C-alpha positions in Angstrom: 118.0 80.5 124.4 121.0 81.8 122.5 120.4 85.0 120.5 122.3 86.1 117.5 122.3 89.7 116.0 120.7 89.7 112.5 123.9 91.2 111.0 126.0 88.2 112.3 123.4 85.7 111.0 123.2 87.3 107.6 127.0 87.4 107.2 127.3 83.7 108.3 124.6 82.6 105.8 126.2 84.7 103.0 129.6 83.1 103.6 128.1 79.6 103.6 126.1 80.1 100.4 129.1 81.5 98.6 131.0 78.4 99.7 128.3 76.3 98.0 128.3 78.1 94.6 126.2 81.3 95.0 127.7 84.4 93.5 128.1 87.3 96.0 124.9 89.2 95.0 122.7 86.2 95.0 124.2 84.9 98.3 123.6 88.3 99.9 120.0 88.4 98.8 119.3 84.8 99.9 121.0 85.3 103.2 119.0 88.4 103.8 115.7 86.6 103.1 116.6 83.7 105.3 117.8 86.0 108.2 114.6 88.1 108.0 112.5 84.9 108.2 114.1 84.0 111.5 113.9 87.7 112.6 110.2 87.6 112.1 109.8 84.5 114.2 109.4 81.9 111.5 112.4 79.9 112.7 111.3 76.6 111.0 111.8 78.2 107.6 114.8 80.4 108.4 117.9 79.1 110.1 116.4 75.7 110.8 116.0 75.0 107.0 119.5 76.0 106.0 121.2 72.6 106.5 118.4 71.1 104.3 119.1 73.7 101.6 122.7 72.8 101.6 121.8 69.1 101.3 119.7 69.8 98.2 122.5 71.8 96.7 124.9 68.9 97.3 122.4 66.5 95.7 122.1 68.7 92.6 118.4 69.6 93.0 119.2 73.3 93.7 121.5 74.9 91.2 123.0 78.1 92.8 124.3 79.4 89.4 120.9 79.4 87.8 118.3 82.3 87.7 114.8 82.6 86.2 114.5 83.3 82.5 111.4 84.6 80.7 109.6 82.1 78.4 106.6 84.2 77.3 104.6 87.3 78.0 101.0 88.4 77.2 100.3 91.9 78.6 100.2 91.7 82.4 100.9 88.0 82.4 104.4 86.4 82.1 105.7 82.9 82.3 109.3 82.2 83.6 111.5 79.2 84.0 113.3 79.0 87.3 115.9 76.6 85.9 116.1 74.9 89.3 117.8 78.0 90.8 117.6 78.8 94.5 113.9 79.0 95.5 114.0 82.2 97.6 116.0 84.3 95.1 113.9 82.9 92.2 110.7 83.9 94.0 112.1 87.4 94.9 112.9 88.1 91.3 109.5 87.0 90.1 107.6 89.0 92.6 109.8 92.0 91.7 108.8 91.4 88.0 105.1 91.2 88.9 105.5 94.5 90.7 107.1 96.0 87.6 104.2 94.8 85.5 101.7 96.2 88.0 103.3 99.7 87.9 102.4 99.9 84.2 99.2 97.9 84.1 97.7 98.0 87.6 98.2 94.3 88.0 101.0 91.9 87.2 101.1 88.1 87.2 104.3 86.1 86.9 103.9 82.3 86.8 107.1 80.4 87.5 107.9 76.8 86.8 110.9 74.5 87.5 111.8 76.3 90.7 112.6 75.2 94.3 111.3 75.6 97.8 111.0 79.3 98.5 111.8 78.9 102.3 109.2 81.4 103.7 106.5 82.3 101.2 105.4 85.2 103.4 108.6 87.0 102.5 107.2 87.8 99.0 104.0 89.1 100.4 106.0 91.5 102.6 108.1 92.3 99.5 105.0 93.4 97.6 103.5 95.3 100.5 106.8 97.1 101.2 106.7 98.3 97.5 103.2 99.6 98.1 101.3 96.8 96.3 98.8 94.2 97.3 100.4 90.8 96.8 99.1 87.3 96.2 101.4 84.3 95.7 101.4 80.6 96.2 103.4 77.5 95.5 102.6 73.8 95.0 104.7 71.2 96.8 105.4 67.5 96.7 102.4 65.3 97.9 102.4 65.8 101.6 98.8 66.0 102.5 95.8 63.6 101.9 92.7 64.5 100.1 89.7 64.6 102.4 88.9 60.9 103.4 92.1 59.6 101.7 94.7 57.5 103.5 97.6 58.5 101.2 99.2 61.9 100.4 98.1 63.1 97.0 97.8 66.8 97.6 100.4 69.4 98.6 100.1 71.7 101.6 100.5 74.5 98.9 101.3 77.7 100.9 99.1 80.8 100.0 100.2 84.4 100.9 98.0 87.5 100.6 99.3 90.9 101.6 97.9 94.5 101.7 100.2 97.5 102.4 99.3 99.7 105.3 101.3 102.6 106.8 100.6 101.4 110.4 101.8 97.9 109.6 101.3 95.7 106.5 98.6 93.0 106.7 100.2 89.7 105.6 98.5 86.3 105.6 101.0 83.4 105.2 99.3 80.0 105.5 99.8 76.5 104.3 96.9 74.3 103.4 97.8 72.0 106.3 96.9 73.0 109.8 100.7 73.2 110.6 103.6 73.2 108.2 106.0 70.3 108.6 108.7 72.8 109.8 106.4 73.8 112.6 105.6 70.1 113.4 109.4 69.5 113.6 109.9 72.4 115.9 107.3 71.1 118.4 108.8 67.7 118.2 112.3 69.0 119.0 110.8 70.9 122.0 109.0 67.8 123.2 105.6 69.5 123.1 102.2 68.6 121.7 100.7 70.7 118.9 98.1 73.2 120.3 95.5 71.7 118.0 95.2 68.5 116.0 97.6 68.6 113.1 97.6 65.3 111.3 96.7 61.6 111.3 98.1 58.5 112.8 98.4 55.2 110.8 94.8 54.3 111.7 93.4 57.6 110.4 92.8 59.2 113.8 93.5 62.9 114.1 96.4 63.6 116.5 98.4 66.5 118.0 101.5 64.4 118.5 104.2 65.9 116.3 106.3 62.7 116.3 103.5 60.7 114.9 102.6 63.3 112.3 106.2 63.5 111.2 106.3 59.7 110.9 103.1 59.3 108.9 103.5 62.5 107.0 99.8 62.7 106.9 99.0 66.4 107.6 95.5 67.6 108.4 94.0 70.0 105.9 92.8 73.4 107.2 89.0 73.4 107.3 89.1 69.6 106.5 87.5 69.2 103.1 87.7 72.9 102.3 91.4 73.1 102.7 91.8 69.9 100.6 89.7 71.5 97.9 91.6 74.8 98.0 94.9 72.9 97.8 93.8 71.2 94.6 92.7 74.4 93.0 96.0 76.2 93.8 97.9 73.3 92.3 95.7 73.3 89.2 96.3 77.1 88.6 100.0 77.0 89.4 100.7 74.2 87.0 98.4 75.5 84.3 99.6 79.1 84.4 103.3 78.2 84.6 103.1 75.2 82.3 105.0 73.4 85.0 104.7 70.3 87.2 101.6 69.5 89.3 101.9 68.1 92.8 101.5 64.5 91.7 104.5 64.9 89.4 106.8 66.4 92.0 109.3 64.3 93.9 108.3 61.2 92.0 110.9 58.5 92.6 113.0 60.6 95.0 112.5 61.8 98.5 113.2 65.5 97.7 111.0 68.4 96.6 112.2 70.3 93.5 110.8 71.5 90.2 107.9 73.4 91.8 105.3 75.7 90.2 104.5 79.1 91.7 102.4 82.2 91.0 103.2 85.8 91.9 100.6 88.6 91.6 101.0 92.3 92.4 98.1 94.7 92.4 98.2 98.5 92.5 95.1 99.1 94.6 95.4 102.9 94.2 94.8 102.7 90.4 91.0 102.7 90.9 90.5 104.8 94.1 92.2 107.4 96.3 94.8 107.0 98.9 92.4 108.6 101.5 89.7 106.0 100.7 92.2 103.1 101.1 93.5 104.5 104.4 90.0 105.0 105.8 88.8 101.6 104.7 91.7 99.8 106.2 91.4 101.8 109.4 87.8 100.9 109.7 88.4 97.1 109.1 91.3 96.9 111.6 89.6 99.0 114.3 86.5 96.7 114.0 88.7 93.6 114.3 90.5 95.0 117.4 87.3 96.0 119.0 85.9 92.4 118.9 85.2 90.8 122.3 87.1 87.7 123.2 86.4 84.6 125.2 89.7 85.0 127.1 89.6 87.7 129.7 91.9 90.6 128.6 92.4 88.8 125.2 92.9 90.6 121.9 92.3 89.8 118.3 95.1 90.3 115.8 95.3 91.0 112.1 97.6 88.7 110.0 101.1 89.9 110.4 100.5 92.0 113.5 102.3 89.7 115.9 105.1 89.3 113.3 105.8 93.0 113.6 106.1 92.7 117.4 108.4 89.7 117.1 110.6 91.6 114.6 110.9 94.5 116.9 111.9 92.3 119.9 114.4 90.3 117.9 116.0 93.4 116.4 116.5 94.8 119.9 117.6 91.6 121.6 119.0 89.3 118.8 117.3 86.4 117.1 116.7 83.3 119.3 118.3 80.3 117.6 118.1 76.5 118.1 121.8 75.9 119.0 121.7 72.5 117.2 120.9 74.2 113.9 123.2 77.1 114.5 126.1 74.7 115.2 125.2 72.7 112.0 125.5 75.8 109.9 128.8 76.8 111.5 130.1 73.2 111.0 129.1 73.4 107.3 131.1 76.6 107.0 134.2 75.0 108.6 134.1 71.8 106.5 
């Protein structure tokens, strides 16, 4: 597989985004976030999603010249309007604002309405952890997952991210409410491989691991079955209520695109109520206990969320980021047009 240095990837993305209406600063930040997503191995939400981002700009759903504006504030809680600006830069700004609130108050919550797909939600968990704060954030989506027992999509796969800073490597959980994101399903389909576990339903309601069938039906399997479906609903409720924005059933109505999303960003200063030594020892004990767990696989190992991401990041920094040449060529063709 072809590998591209991160500097080349970031420069290419920045040039492309500026061509499609981003100012230089916003293009640089967005390109950095997208490149780091591929660097960390989440290829489906990095390079592979860039052509779709450009399509949504052309269609007018993403407005590169718009940025979030504050609507209201009540102590540690603020509400912002994303004005349909680029999803990843909107999200970065709002997590940064949540961190600023947490510095003063111990906790900060920024609810964002009228925004766009944030590409990789995990980026904003890493952002909080890199600043020394625990982070929680989530987004609703268009209806792309059925409620438990339903035959039609009425829920979103509403990604949830939880992060905790740690000197030896941040702990970052980045998960959708579906067993696999649709970006991951597409990746398996392009490789001609079955999903490692059932990931959705066929037209008759049977669970399947065939990515082509899941992409066709768009019926994703909720994680934990009814539990994931219930959690998806609650995340949607909170995101829309806190931001005063759209709920999942109101997103993408009448069109086949996802825009006008509602999101929540929370930053927590864990050190406000305890010592740094206590935090370090507690985290050490938890991770050591996890790593000491026996496994069914001979020579196997248990990992904390984000641990394998760090290994992938190191490898791709040293050797270049592996790219799907079809997507890489699409990006370069868009730059030449």
